[in-house]
C-alpha positions, 0 to 999 in steps of 0.5 A: 284262894282256898283249896276248897274253892273251885277254879274261878273260871269254873265258878264264873261260868256256872253262875253266868249260865244259872243266872241266864236260865233265871233271867232270860228273856225279860229279867226279874219282873217281880223285883222290878215292881219294888220302889227305887232305893229299896235296900235290905239286909238279909241273913243266910241261915242254916236250918240243919247241921252240916258242913258249908261249901260254895261261899265263893259261888254265892259271892260270884252270884251277888257280884254278877247280879249287882256289885252293890250287893255285899256279903259278910261271911261268918263261916268259910268252906269246910266249917261245920254249922248247926241248925240256926247258925248264921252262914253270912249276912247280905246287904244291898239293893232289895231287888237285886238281892231277891234276884240273886237269892235262888241261884245263890241258895241253889249253889250253896245248899247243893255244895254244902250238901256234898260237903256234909255227906262227905264229912259223914263218910270221912268220919265213918271211914276213920283216919286210916282210909281216905275218901275219894270222889268220882266222875259221877258228878252233875254235868257242868258242876264237876269242879264245884262238886269236887271242891265241895268234897275237899271241903268235907274232908275228902280228896279229889280223884281224877278230874276228867278222862285226860288226867289219868289212864284208867283201864276198866273191865270194858276197856280190857274186853279186847285189849290185853292188860299188859299191852294196854299198860305198856302202850299207856306208858309209851304214849302218856309217860307222865300219866298215872295208870290205874287198873280196875280189878274185880278178882284176885287174879286180875290183881296179879295181872295188874301187878305184873303189868306194872300198874301205878294204882289198883281199884279193887271193885265190888269186893268184900272186906275179906277179899280186899284184905287178901288182895292187899296182902298180895300187893304188899308181898309183890312190892317187897319182892320187886323192891319198889313202892306198892301201887296206890290201892283204892276200894270202890263199888257199892260202898255206903255209909253203913259198910265203909267202916268194914274196909278201914283195916284192910290196908287200902289207901282210899275208898271212893263212892259216887254217892258223894256227888250224885246222891247228896241231899241238899243242906237246907239253907235259907235267906231271911230279910231282917231289915229294909229301908229306902235309900235316903230315908233318914229313918233308915240305919245310918251305917247301912245307907250308901250311895248307889254304885255301878250295877 
């Protein structure tokens, strides 16, 4: 398994739901009109420059539709692709291939779009500032989209509300920060405690409370730099490793570079998963034949297997 692949259980679930959405209640009634034995080879081709993600999802779509469908990948998740570049070659029963086409392309194009936007953020941020995703994901697709962020060169933030304790401004409206951090330590001693800070004063409170990570929210580069200086000085004073420092809030491709030298560890943007345009990838049938027809390519003729 690649680190860019989502958990196989998540892939299977998403694919099963997507196919059910397309095939309920009567199946693919257009593909049913094709002659028995119709077989084809098709090429998955990118129509724009980008980064590929979602290959495992396509493989699962083909497998769930018809195990006779096979794909030969020319790239792997995380690889760049240019306009006209071949991503993979699919072969098998034509009807099954056409049934699988849209679900496969929807997942591949969307996840490749996430990876492509992430790569642009990574390049814009530069080598000293890691790019993180958020929980602003498409419902039901979080594991897949976070894997696509990794394929684009980014890193995965917490996957859900159970993984980290994150105290944001709304949590702290009626709860004292120091008390909240202490209670988190008591109830969930192995969990990272992350505190959102939108002012220099809150940074000081979070440091005194012993937070593991600080989110500097909606700060200018100058404000963030001043906060990082305070965080570094506090770590030296108390003689322990400084908290992880994240920059977030309104970060765009145009502004992320300005935060590269403020001393933070990570920058996060919900746009990676919530606003990524698809990477335009198409599927073009390049040859068809009837199974058993002697005029068909001998190397491509095969006996039907289990559906």
